[in-house]
BAPATI-200457 format. One record per atom (N, C-alpha, C, O, CB): residue in one letter; x, y, z negated. Coordinates in steps of 0.02 Angstrom, whole numbers, padded with zeros to 5 digits, always signed. Each point is the difference from the previous one (the first is absolute). Glycine has a CB too. Layout:
# residues N
AXYZ
...
//
This chain:
# residues 233
M+10419+02810-04092
M+00062+00083-00005
M-00009+00029+00069
M+00002-00030+00054
M+00116-00017-00134
T-00131+00126+00063
T+00009+00023+00074
T+00065+00025+00037
T+00043+00015-00041
T-00148+00011+00010
R+00115-00021+00067
R+00065+00014+00049
R+00007+00041+00012
R-00032+00005+00053
R+00038-00065-00014
F+00031+00135-00056
F+00010+00048+00032
F+00059+00047+00055
F+00045+00039-00018
F-00117-00068-00076
V+00053+00010+00159
V+00031+00022+00045
V+00009+00053+00013
V-00047+00029+00027
V+00026-00098-00004
L+00100+00119-00039
L-00008+00086+00005
L+00005+00004+00039
L-00015-00060+00007
L+00042+00106-00069
V-00013-00022+00135
V+00039+00053+00058
V-00010+00078-00023
V-00056+00025-00004
V+00028-00112+00114
A+00087+00121-00124
A+00014+00054+00020
A-00011+00045+00053
A+00018-00024+00053
A+00030-00027-00107
G-00071+00105+00058
G+00000+00029+00065
G+00092+00026+00025
G+00055-00015-00023
G-00209+00060-00009
A+00130+00001+00090
A+00075+00019+00020
A+00033+00037-00033
A-00011+00052-00032
A-00012-00061+00121
W+00087-00038-00071
W+00046+00038-00007
W+00027-00053-00108
W+00036+00020-00046
W-00104+00139+00169
L+00039-00204-00116
L-00011+00005-00054
L-00003-00101-00002
L-00034-00042+00030
L-00032+00201-00045
G+00137-00165-00053
G-00012-00086-00012
G-00038-00010-00062
G-00035+00041-00030
G+00148-00079+00082
S-00096-00039-00071
S-00047-00026-00032
S+00019+00055-00079
S-00042+00030-00034
S+00030-00179+00114
W+00081+00148-00089
W+00019+00073-00059
W-00080+00053-00013
W-00020+00016-00056
W+00181+00002+00121
A-00188-00002-00015
A-00042+00039-00018
A-00045-00025-00040
A-00001+00038-00049
A+00022+00012+00133
W-00064-00099-00093
W-00019-00051-00066
W+00027-00015-00057
W-00029-00013-00053
W+00002-00026+00123
D+00070+00042-00061
D+00039+00006-00107
D-00029-00001-00059
D+00011-00038-00048
D+00051+00107+00079
E-00125+00003-00023
E-00044+00012-00062
E-00056-00034+00005
E-00041+00006-00045
E+00079+00097+00028
V-00049-00135+00057
V-00072-00019+00014
V+00007-00082-00008
V-00030-00032-00043
V-00006+00143+00132
V+00084-00141-00034
V-00007-00077-00061
V+00015-00035-00025
V+00003-00058+00021
V-00033+00056+00000
P+00050+00026-00092
P-00016-00014-00068
P-00054-00006-00032
P-00020-00051-00027
P+00095+00088+00030
D-00093-00001-00002
D-00059+00026-00015
D-00066-00069+00038
D-00043-00028-00033
D+00111+00188+00032
L-00055-00171+00076
L-00044-00057+00014
L+00034-00070-00028
L-00034-00050-00012
L-00014+00117+00123
R+00122-00063-00120
R+00015-00081-00032
R-00009+00004-00074
R+00011-00050-00034
R+00082+00014+00122
A-00114+00098-00117
A+00014-00002-00057
A-00093-00020-00026
A-00006-00018-00058
A+00145+00114+00060
A-00176-00093+00022
A-00093-00018+00032
A+00004-00050+00023
A-00056-00016+00019
A+00009+00109+00019
G+00116-00163-00017
G-00023-00049+00006
G-00016-00036+00077
G-00032-00049+00020
G+00002+00096-00136
H+00085+00023+00157
H-00036-00024+00064
H+00087+00010+00022
H+00046+00033-00024
H-00213+00011+00046
E+00161-00106+00053
E+00067+00039+00020
E+00014+00030+00053
E-00030-00015+00052
E+00064-00046-00104
A+00023+00119+00052
A+00011+00048+00037
A+00055+00019+00029
A+00048+00020-00033
A-00119-00001-00020
Y+00071-00026+00132
Y+00042+00001+00067
Y+00010+00054+00038
Y-00042+00017+00041
Y+00010-00110-00036
A+00093+00126-00014
A-00008+00091+00039
A+00044-00041+00040
A+00039-00040-00024
A-00051+00178-00057
L+00003-00124+00165
L+00038+00001+00033
L+00037+00044+00025
L-00006+00056-00024
L-00045-00120+00022
T+00094+00057+00050
T+00053+00062+00028
T-00003-00013+00089
T+00045-00032+00028
T+00059+00032-00156
L-00151+00022+00159
L+00001-00041+00080
L+00070+00035+00027
L+00030+00043-00031
L-00183-00057+00069
S+00170-00012+00022
S+00055+00014+00046
S+00001+00043+00005
S-00046+00037+00016
S+00053-00097+00030
G+00077+00078-00063
G+00014+00071+00005
G+00001+00046-00016
G-00002+00055+00027
G-00008-00083+00008
L+00015+00009-00092
L-00015+00066-00062
L+00014-00016-00079
L-00027-00046-00031
L-00076+00085+00109
A+00133-00010-00096
A+00018+00018-00073
A+00075-00042+00000
A+00051+00021+00028
A-00191-00010-00094
E+00134-00075+00028
E+00045-00045+00004
E+00010-00083+00084
E+00038-00039+00028
E-00068+00097-00194
R-00045-00032+00160
R-00006-00030+00078
R+00056+00027+00065
R+00031-00036+00040
R-00166+00033-00079
R+00135+00076+00032
R+00032+00064+00050
R+00046-00025+00025
R+00003+00010+00061
R-00022+00081-00115
D+00065-00126+00028
D+00066-00043+00075
D+00008-00072-00021
D+00044-00037-00021
D+00055+00148+00045
E-00169-00111-00009
E-00020-00065-00010
E+00022-00014+00095
E-00005+00043+00044
E-00115-00039-00176
E+00151-00094+00144
E+00002+00003+00049
E-00050-00049+00046
E-00018-00053-00023
E+00124+00101-00018
R-00130-00024+00114
R-00065-00026+00006
R+00015-00021+00084
R+00044+00027+00033
R-00127+00055-00138
D+00046-00127+00126
D-00005-00033+00056
D+00000+00056+00060
D+00046+00009+00040
D-00109-00111-00104
G-00006+00139+00062
G-00008+00056+00048
G-00042+00082-00057
G+00019+00030-00051
G-00043-00155+00185
P-00020+00131-00100
P-00014+00054-00014
P-00041+00031-00052
P-00052-00030+00014
P+00080+00011+00079
I-00049+00071-00161
I-00033-00021-00033
I-00072+00044+00039
I+00005+00059+00017
I+00094-00096-00130
G-00157+00001+00122
G-00059+00029+00020
G-00065-00015-00080
G+00012-00025-00055
G+00031-00007+00221
L-00086+00052-00147
L-00043-00026-00028
L-00044-00044-00012
L-00049+00009-00036
L+00081+00051+00047
E-00012-00130+00029
E+00002-00068-00001
E+00037-00039-00072
E-00021-00031-00049
E+00021+00053+00187
T+00057-00001-00116
T+00065-00004-00049
T-00037+00031-00080
T+00001-00034-00051
T+00116+00065+00168
H-00136+00009-00114
H-00039+00019-00066
H-00041-00060-00018
H+00008-00035-00050
H-00018+00161+00077
V-00052-00135+00038
V-00042-00045-00062
V+00033-00080+00003
V-00032-00052-00009
V-00103+00128+00025
R+00194-00072-00002
R+00016-00074+00012
R+00039-00012-00084
R-00002-00035-00050
R+00026+00031+00218
D+00002+00046-00147
D+00034+00046-00093
D-00016-00028-00038
D+00027-00043-00035
D-00035+00144+00038
I-00090-00056-00001
I-00068-00055-00066
I+00015-00046-00011
I+00040-00015-00044
I-00129+00035+00068
V+00049-00069+00026
V-00033-00050+00051
V+00051-00026-00042
V-00010+00000-00060
V-00048+00027+00193
D+00114-00050-00110
D+00071-00030-00010
D-00029-00002-00078
D-00032-00049-00021
D+00143+00102+00123
A-00101-00013-00130
A+00024+00011-00074
A-00049-00050-00057
A+00016-00031-00050
A+00024+00172+00087
I-00123-00128+00012
I-00065-00013-00058
I+00006-00116+00050
I-00021-00051-00028
I-00110+00257+00008
E+00151-00204+00062
E+00005-00064+00041
E+00042-00033-00056
E-00015-00036-00047
E+00010+00073+00186
G+00057-00014-00120
G+00079-00062-00003
G-00006+00028-00067
G+00060+00009-00009
G+00044-00025+00133
Q-00139+00043-00192
Q+00025-00003-00076
Q-00081-00072-00005
Q-00009-00038-00048
Q+00083+00220-00012
D-00115-00179+00124
D-00078-00025-00018
D-00053+00020-00051
D-00035-00033-00038
D+00092-00047+00072
L-00051+00162-00019
L-00030+00050-00056
L-00079-00018+00024
L-00017+00002+00059
L+00126+00114-00074
R-00151-00131-00035
R-00066-00008+00019
R-00033+00043-00097
R+00017-00005-00059
R-00005-00149+00183
D-00060+00192-00086
D-00047+00030-00059
D+00017+00069+00036
D-00058+00020-00001
D+00066-00102-00133
V+00023+00129+00162
V+00065+00062+00021
V-00067+00059+00009
V-00057-00007+00022
V+00190-00071+00068
V-00095+00140-00117
V-00002+00032+00005
V+00024+00029+00011
V+00028+00027-00047
V-00064-00051+00023
L+00050+00048+00083
L+00024+00047+00072
L+00008+00057+00001
L-00043+00032+00030
L-00004-00087+00021
V+00111+00097-00087
V-00017+00092-00017
V+00038+00006+00048
V+00055-00028+00003
V-00071+00072-00127
G-00018+00007+00185
G+00057+00041+00040
G-00017+00090-00040
G-00043+00023-00038
G+00041-00121+00191
H+00060+00124-00116
H-00009+00054-00039
H+00028+00047+00070
H+00051-00015+00032
H-00036-00032-00184
S-00063+00112+00167
S+00015+00061+00028
S+00022-00056+00104
S-00047-00029+00026
S+00114+00141-00196
Y-00014-00114+00197
Y+00005-00019+00040
Y-00006-00068+00002
Y-00024-00026+00050
Y+00067+00117-00037
S-00017-00141-00078
S-00005-00083+00012
S-00086-00022+00004
S-00022-00057+00000
S+00151+00033-00082
G-00175+00098+00086
G-00052-00056+00006
G-00024-00003+00073
G-00061-00010+00005
G+00021+00026-00128
I+00078-00009+00184
I-00019-00022+00009
I+00035-00074+00034
I-00029-00033+00044
I-00037+00146-00066
P+00130-00131-00006
P+00025-00058+00022
P-00038-00061-00049
P-00009-00059+00017
P+00130+00126+00026
A-00143-00031-00117
A-00024-00015-00061
A-00079-00057+00048
A-00016-00059+00005
A+00075+00206-00111
G-00092-00058+00134
G-00049-00057+00021
G-00002-00040+00044
G-00028-00054-00009
G-00017+00107-00025
Q+00076-00036+00096
Q+00029-00092+00034
Q+00007-00033-00034
Q-00046-00041-00003
Q+00101+00053+00073
A-00021-00017-00100
A+00015-00079-00055
A-00028-00001-00013
A-00017-00059+00001
A+00080+00036-00037
A-00120+00068+00002
A-00039-00022-00059
A-00046-00039+00073
A-00037-00043-00022
A+00039+00154-00117
A-00005-00106+00198
A-00061-00031+00025
A+00022-00066+00033
A-00034-00037+00035
A-00027+00152-00017
R+00145-00125-00043
R+00034-00058+00042
R-00011-00064-00061
R-00006-00058+00019
R+00116+00142+00067
I-00111-00072-00142
I+00032-00063-00075
I-00091-00027-00003
I-00011+00003-00061
I+00146+00084-00054
G-00178-00104+00137
G-00076-00003-00003
G+00004+00009-00061
G+00015+00056-00021
G-00061-00127+00104
D+00030+00001-00139
D-00024-00013-00048
D+00027-00002-00069
D-00024-00023-00051
D-00023-00016+00135
R+00124+00078-00070
R+00051+00005-00050
R-00015+00050-00036
R+00001+00001-00062
R+00077-00047+00120
L-00096+00107-00008
L-00065+00059-00030
L-00023+00009-00006
L-00047-00003+00041
L+00044+00025-00041
S-00006+00015-00080
S-00065+00008-00053
S-00020+00076+00029
S-00056+00018+00019
S+00100-00096-00149
R+00017+00117+00128
R-00031+00080+00038
R+00073+00037+00012
R+00057-00006-00024
R-00193+00032-00054
V+00109+00008+00118
V+00064+00062+00040
V-00019+00074-00063
V-00049+00007-00037
V+00035-00047+00226
V+00054+00069-00183
V+00004+00071-00036
V+00045+00036+00048
V+00058-00006+00019
V-00070-00031-00149
F-00056+00091+00147
F+00063+00047+00051
F+00015+00072-00075
F-00047+00035-00020
F-00024-00055+00208
V+00115+00024-00205
V+00005+00082-00024
V+00037+00040+00050
V+00051-00002+00034
V-00047-00026-00159
D-00061+00072+00108
D+00013+00060+00052
D+00039+00000+00059
D+00048+00035+00014
D-00059+00014-00102
S-00011-00085+00113
S+00045-00045+00065
S-00061+00005+00055
S-00061+00004-00006
S+00148-00113-00071
N-00021+00108+00164
N-00064-00014+00038
N-00005-00073+00020
N+00048-00037+00005
N-00047+00155+00040
V-00069-00135-00032
V-00037-00044+00021
V+00043-00043+00115
V+00000+00021+00058
V-00136+00080-00183
P+00151-00137+00104
P+00000-00025+00063
P-00061+00013+00039
P-00057+00005-00023
P+00130-00086-00019
T-00053+00088+00111
T-00085+00007+00053
T+00062-00046+00062
T+00060-00008+00006
T-00170+00181-00031
D+00043-00191+00059
D+00051-00085+00034
D+00027+00056+00072
D-00041+00031+00034
D-00064-00197-00067
G+00142+00168+00038
G+00078+00019+00075
G-00004+00093-00035
G+00017+00040+00043
G-00057-00142+00138
E+00031+00118-00217
E+00016+00100-00035
E+00073-00051-00052
E+00007-00057-00022
E-00193+00173-00013
S+00222-00054+00038
S+00061-00028-00028
S-00025+00058-00075
S-00055+00011-00026
S+00171-00055+00158
F-00036+00075-00150
F-00005+00010-00089
F-00034+00094+00036
F-00045+00037-00023
F+00197-00139-00083
V-00098+00112+00176
V+00021+00089+00027
V-00088-00012+00032
V-00026+00053-00017
V+00210-00019+00070
S-00228-00067-00023
S-00057+00003+00043
S-00037+00056-00069
S+00016+00054+00024
S-00022-00203+00071
G-00009+00157-00122
G-00056+00051-00053
G+00026+00065-00021
G-00023+00036-00043
G-00023-00137-00012
W+00136+00117+00117
W-00001+00069-00037
W+00025+00035+00065
W+00056+00015+00022
W-00029-00040-00164
P-00097+00034+00163
P+00013+00052+00057
P+00027+00054+00010
P+00023+00023+00052
P-00086-00062-00042
D+00057+00071-00082
D+00066+00050+00026
D+00067+00008-00017
D+00040+00046+00011
D-00118+00004-00002
G+00085-00113-00044
G+00077-00004-00034
G+00034-00083+00038
G+00059-00018-00002
G-00101+00097-00148
R+00004-00102+00169
R+00039-00072+00054
R+00052+00017+00030
R+00044-00042+00009
R-00139-00007+00027
A+00105+00121-00010
A+00045+00020+00061
A+00074+00002-00074
A+00055-00028+00002
A-00162+00128+00132
A+00081-00060-00186
A+00056+00017-00008
A+00032-00046-00064
A+00050+00015-00033
A-00085+00103+00090
V-00002-00169-00065
V+00014-00071-00044
V+00036-00042+00075
V+00045-00039-00012
V-00176+00033-00106
E+00117+00013+00164
E+00018-00045+00052
E+00075+00039+00029
E+00036-00030+00040
E-00179-00016-00008
A+00151+00082-00047
A+00051+00062+00004
A+00048-00002-00061
A+00055+00028-00003
A-00145+00048+00062
S+00063-00109-00102
S+00070+00022-00075
S+00016-00066+00023
S+00061+00002+00006
S-00098+00078-00141
I+00010-00153+00157
I+00021-00049+00004
I+00052-00012+00048
I+00047-00040+00001
I-00141+00023-00046
A+00066+00076+00097
A+00067-00021+00057
A+00052+00059-00032
A+00055-00027-00004
A-00129-00017+00144
G+00076+00075-00150
G+00080+00036-00025
G+00021-00040-00062
G+00049+00022-00031
G-00074+00112+00067
S-00001-00186-00057
S+00034-00024-00056
S+00008-00050-00012
S-00001-00026-00056
S-00021+00090+00025
G+00038-00111+00131
G+00037-00054-00001
G-00065-00067-00007
G+00012-00061-00005
G+00112+00137-00055
G-00199-00041+00063
G-00049-00066+00013
G-00028-00003-00071
G-00045-00038-00016
G+00115-00039+00113
F-00035+00128-00143
F-00032+00005-00088
F-00037+00066-00012
F+00002+00055+00028
F+00104-00121-00081
W-00132+00044+00012
W-00075+00046-00045
W+00044+00041-00032
W+00004-00016-00060
W-00109-00072+00024
P+00145+00143+00051
P+00033-00004-00079
P-00031+00028-00064
P-00055+00025+00011
P+00150-00015+00051
P-00072-00009-00133
P-00051-00025-00050
P-00021+00046-00029
P+00046+00038+00017
P-00008-00127-00034
L-00079+00129-00023
L-00025+00036-00017
L+00031+00053-00068
L+00045-00016-00038
L-00124-00070+00105
T+00042+00150-00068
T+00049+00047-00016
T-00052+00019-00078
T-00055-00019-00018
T+00123+00070+00168
A-00011+00000-00184
A-00038-00008-00064
A-00077+00077+00012
A-00046+00012-00039
A+00200-00072-00055
D-00137+00092+00157
D-00071+00036-00002
D-00052-00055+00025
D-00060+00014-00004
D+00108+00113+00033
D-00033-00179-00009
D-00053-00039+00036
D-00050-00055-00059
D-00048-00038+00007
D+00145+00044+00115
C-00067+00009-00162
C-00029+00016-00094
C-00046+00017-00042
C-00036-00028-00041
C+00100+00046+00055
E-00049+00066+00017
E-00038+00033-00050
E-00083+00005+00013
E-00036+00002+00051
E+00151+00063-00070
G-00125-00063-00036
G-00079+00003-00021
G-00015-00059-00011
G-00061-00010-00007
G+00024+00096+00067
Q+00091-00159-00067
Q-00033-00050+00017
Q-00023-00049-00081
Q-00032-00053-00001
Q+00106+00065+00141
G-00052+00018-00188
G-00001+00007-00064
G+00053-00057-00046
G-00010-00043-00042
G-00117+00094+00074
L+00193-00019+00005
L+00050-00035-00012
L+00055+00053-00028
L+00020+00049+00030
L-00057-00142+00060
T+00055+00071-00156
T+00070+00048-00044
T+00038-00022+00043
T+00002-00048+00039
T-00008+00055-00169
D+00048+00051+00113
D+00070+00000+00032
D+00018-00063+00012
D-00009-00035+00050
D+00044+00128-00102
E-00001-00108-00012
E+00028-00085+00007
E-00015-00032+00038
E+00036-00031+00039
E-00032+00020-00118
Q-00096+00009+00071
Q-00013-00049+00058
Q+00023-00018+00056
Q+00020-00054+00023
Q-00082+00079-00060
T+00054+00068+00071
T+00007+00012+00053
T+00059-00020+00011
T+00015-00043+00041
T-00089+00117-00039
T+00124-00037-00047
T+00060-00026+00029
T+00010-00085+00001
T+00031-00027+00045
T+00017+00146-00087
R-00065-00141+00012
R-00007-00088+00016
R-00015-00011+00042
R+00025-00049+00027
R-00046+00016-00097
L-00026+00065+00103
L-00039-00030+00068
L+00050+00019+00063
L+00028-00035+00043
L-00165+00057-00091
V+00136+00047+00035
V+00057+00005+00056
V+00066+00000+00007
V+00025+00036+00043
V-00094+00003-00026
S+00108-00080-00061
S+00062-00010-00011
S+00017-00090+00019
S+00051-00024+00025
S-00057+00142-00124
G-00054-00151+00076
G+00002-00062+00045
G-00051-00009+00055
G-00026-00055+00010
G+00071+00007-00106
A-00062+00108+00139
A-00017-00020+00075
A+00052-00014+00009
A+00055+00011-00025
A-00134+00047+00069
T+00044-00105+00022
T+00062-00023+00057
T-00034+00013+00074
T-00058-00014+00014
T+00117-00095-00094
P-00020+00133+00116
P-00042+00023+00088
P-00047-00065+00011
P+00010-00054-00027
P+00107+00125+00103
H-00174-00054-00027
H-00031-00079+00023
H-00021+00005+00035
H-00038+00048+00009
H+00019-00094-00071
P+00031+00002+00103
P+00012-00043+00067
P-00086+00027+00020
P-00057-00013-00019
P+00165-00121-00013
G-00069+00185+00092
G-00045+00011+00046
G-00051-00036+00053
G-00054+00020+00023
G+00132+00043-00054
A-00037-00127+00044
A-00074-00033+00014
A-00044-00013-00015
A-00047-00011+00037
A+00081-00008-00010
T-00036+00013-00096
T-00053-00072-00028
T-00072+00073-00013
T-00058-00016-00012
T+00173-00123-00088
L-00095+00206+00105
L-00030+00051+00004
L-00051+00013+00087
L-00060+00014+00007
L+00172+00022-00114
T-00060-00046+00158
T-00037+00011+00066
T-00024-00047+00016
T-00051+00005+00032
T+00106+00064+00004
D-00027-00145-00052
D-00060-00066+00039
D-00058-00017-00016
D-00007+00012-00059
D+00083-00061+00073
P-00110+00033+00002
P-00078-00004+00003
P-00008-00057-00036
P+00030-00051+00017
P-00060+00103+00091
A-00021-00050-00176
A-00039-00024-00016
A-00029-00077+00042
A-00019-00003+00059
A+00016+00133-00107
T+00008-00195-00009
T-00045-00066+00073
T-00046-00021-00077
T+00030-00032-00044
T+00094-00053+00180
L-00195+00104-00146
L-00003-00046-00067
L-00037-00072+00021
L-00038+00004+00049
L+00025+00112-00136
E+00021-00179+00056
E-00043-00037+00041
E-00071-00011-00044
E-00051-00024+00024
E+00160-00035+00041
R-00102+00077-00121
R-00066+00004-00037
R-00036+00076+00007
R+00040+00047-00001
R+00012-00140-00087
P-00120+00110+00095
P-00019+00074-00026
P+00013+00027-00070
P-00016-00041-00043
P-00067+00022+00118
L+00102+00066-00096
L+00005+00041-00082
L-00045-00017-00020
L-00014-00031-00051
L+00059+00125+00055
A-00081-00070+00050
A-00085+00022-00052
A-00013-00084-00024
A-00053-00001-00031
A-00032+00128+00124
G+00106-00180-00090
G-00029-00085-00024
G+00029-00024-00074
G-00021-00039-00043
G+00027-00005+00182
L+00079+00102-00131
L+00038-00032-00060
L-00036+00034-00053
L-00031+00050+00017
L+00151-00073+00032
P-00121+00003-00117
P+00001+00018-00072
P+00049+00035+00001
P+00054-00023+00017
P-00100-00061-00069
A+00033+00169+00025
A+00051+00036+00032
A-00035+00070-00073
A-00058+00017-00015
A+00085-00074+00201
T+00046+00080-00215
T-00016+00080-00044
T+00045+00031+00037
T+00045-00026+00032
T-00072+00008-00160
Y+00011+00093+00125
Y+00010+00052+00011
Y+00033+00031-00034
Y-00040+00007-00046
Y-00029-00016+00089
I+00115+00035-00059
I+00039+00071-00059
I+00019+00052+00038
I+00042-00004+00045
I+00018-00067-00129
K-00100+00139+00062
K-00002+00050+00040
K+00027+00058-00043
K-00030+00042-00035
K-00065-00093+00106
C+00141+00045-00062
C+00049+00075-00054
C-00022+00079+00027
C+00003+00032+00052
C+00133-00113-00059
L-00157+00090-00053
L-00058+00053+00012
L+00059+00079+00021
L-00010+00040+00046
L-00113-00108-00161
L+00169+00070+00075
L+00052+00060+00006
L+00002-00027+00064
L-00053-00011+00029
L+00125+00048-00143
D-00035-00046+00132
D+00030-00027+00081
D-00048+00029+00049
D+00018+00059+00004
D+00032-00180-00038
W-00084+00115+00061
W-00095+00015+00034
W-00059-00040-00014
W-00007-00059+00018
W+00058+00091+00079
P-00107+00013-00140
P-00052-00001-00028
P-00022-00060+00060
P-00007-00059-00015
P-00009+00196-00057
E+00003-00105+00163
E-00056-00042+00034
E+00034-00091+00014
E+00060-00006+00014
E-00115+00145+00061
L-00001-00217-00083
L+00022-00021+00043
L+00004-00003+00072
L-00044+00028+00033
L+00033-00052-00119
S+00058-00005+00115
S+00012+00008+00109
S-00063-00016-00002
S-00026-00027-00048
S+00152-00024+00116
P-00147+00062-00029
P-00041-00056+00065
P-00011-00068-00006
P-00052-00033+00006
P+00102+00094+00065
D+00014-00078-00085
D+00002-00078+00022
D-00033-00043-00053
D-00044-00042-00005
D+00155+00057+00069
V-00060+00022-00105
V-00014+00000-00074
V-00077-00005-00050
V-00019-00043-00040
V+00125+00111+00076
A-00136-00010-00012
A-00061-00002-00028
A-00042-00043+00053
A-00051-00026-00025
A+00066+00142-00044
E-00002-00130+00150
E-00055-00041+00015
E+00012-00068-00047
E-00048-00032-00021
E+00031+00085+00150
L+00090-00073-00145
L+00037-00081-00046
L-00060+00004-00034
L-00036-00047+00015
L+00183+00042-00044
L-00169+00040-00007
L-00028+00016-00063
L-00065-00015-00014
L-00026-00007-00056
L+00097+00083+00061
K-00102-00082+00063
K-00065-00006+00005
K-00006-00092-00004
K-00053-00026-00016
K+00031+00161+00095
S+00082-00175-00063
S-00023-00066-00006
S-00018+00006-00074
S-00001+00052-00033
S+00073-00116+00128
E-00084+00006-00115
E-00038-00046-00068
E+00054-00025-00004
E-00016-00054-00023
E-00107+00022+00032
H+00197+00029-00003
H+00019-00040-00004
H+00055+00057-00023
H+00051-00024-00024
H-00111-00085+00097
W+00057+00181-00071
W+00059+00052-00004
W-00040+00043-00059
W-00055+00027+00000
W+00116-00021+00143
R+00007-00013-00211
R-00018+00067-00065
R+00034+00047+00016
R+00049-00010+00035
R-00064-00046-00133
L-00005+00127+00073
L+00044+00034+00003
L+00025+00014-00080
L-00040-00009-00046
L-00006+00049+00168
V+00117-00016-00137
V+00015+00041-00084
V+00005+00047+00021
V-00023+00003+00056
V+00079-00059-00129
E-00038+00096+00056
E+00053+00070-00042
E+00030+00018-00051
E-00010+00000-00060
E-00037+00028+00101
M+00109-00002+00013
M+00042+00035-00059
M+00013+00053-00007
M-00015+00033+00049
M+00052-00100-00052
N-00014+00094-00038
N-00002+00101-00015
N+00074+00010+00007
N+00026+00041-00038
N-00132-00012-00069
T+00140-00060+00148
T+00064-00001-00001
T+00007+00022+00081
T-00045+00023+00034
T+00070-00118-00142
G+00052+00080+00132
G+00035+00020+00069
G+00023-00057+00040
G-00037-00048-00012
G+00076+00150-00039
H+00007-00116+00092
H+00002-00056+00065
H+00034-00039-00028
H+00004-00047+00040
H-00007+00101+00061
W+00050-00076-00173
W+00045-00038-00021
W-00039-00017-00068
W+00038-00007-00048
W+00075+00056+00115
P-00158-00053-00075
P-00019-00027-00079
P+00028-00037-00030
P-00006+00009-00060
P-00073+00001+00078
M+00136-00084+00008
M+00020-00047-00029
M+00061+00062-00050
M+00014-00019-00057
M-00049-00111+00165
F+00056+00175-00092
F+00050+00057-00007
F-00055+00045-00067
F+00017+00003-00060
F+00056+00004+00222
S-00132+00022-00135
S-00016+00040-00033
S-00051-00011-00060
S-00005+00030-00054
S+00043+00018+00154
Q-00087-00120-00065
Q-00027-00023-00092
Q-00012-00072+00050
Q-00041-00020+00041
Q-00047+00146-00150
P+00184-00165+00060
P-00001-00064+00021
P-00070-00041-00053
P-00040-00047-00002
P+00198+00057+00044
H-00142+00032-00068
H-00036-00058-00072
H-00091-00009+00015
H-00036-00034-00037
H+00137+00097-00084
E-00121-00032+00172
E-00070+00044-00003
E-00008-00039+00075
E-00059-00012+00016
E+00069+00159-00097
L+00030-00162+00118
L+00004-00032+00078
L-00007-00082-00046
L-00057-00022-00009
L+00162+00126+00117
A-00047-00142-00132
A-00018-00062-00024
A-00036+00014-00031
A+00004-00034+00051
A+00068-00020-00045
R-00120+00074-00050
R-00059+00017-00045
R-00073-00010+00055
R-00058+00003-00021
R+00142+00099-00069
I-00067-00112+00155
I-00071+00011+00049
I+00033-00054+00034
I-00053-00029+00014
I-00003+00165+00003
L+00090-00167+00002
L+00040-00048+00037
L-00045-00074-00036
L-00042-00040+00022
L+00186+00125-00005
L-00097-00074-00099
L-00061-00059-00062
L-00058-00017-00004
L-00029-00053-00015
L+00074+00085-00041
G-00068+00043+00080
G-00089+00004-00013
G-00039-00031+00074
G-00061-00001-00002
G+00069+00134-00084
L+00027-00160+00153
L-00013-00022+00048
L-00027-00075-00006
L-00016-00031+00050
L+00094+00118-00010
//
């Protein structure tokens, strides 16, 4: 039995996987959708200190180790590819495969916004002007992503502000990503070309590429197809 651990991207919580999880469980596997600190139902949760990238890495590692999960397929979407990639490098033989769904991948010493040469200043200014949080996406951000009006409304209405430090903190990798068993799912409507760092990682014998003809949020636009791909891994 495979244990799927699903982590959605910026602004989203476990609810984002509501149409994917039933398909995974119906196939006889376990599926755990996580909400990271400071998001969705955990937005107002009391904490001892600020929420940074390491907080989100620990959220994932603690969920896996705390429930003694093994044969784990760890799935990180969008921003969450960064903490998921770091967590995958920490959980040792508990990991079966890490899956990056149209996501960023962690680079040691670099942050989520490091690869945004033109937009980094705007993102950081937005965070600074919003009390340390990145404001949620809007319906305009969803244009051209293969979403119905209903799916867009659900996505936008459920989004919550994202803890800003998680986007600007540098990643720390304990193992090279190229050595991990990994699949990268590229959503072609979002942007058809792979980022240079992903293209380099896909040269590894441990990595494989799967393409989906949909936009950046396939758990909304094509949840059953996404589940089928995950089950096929």
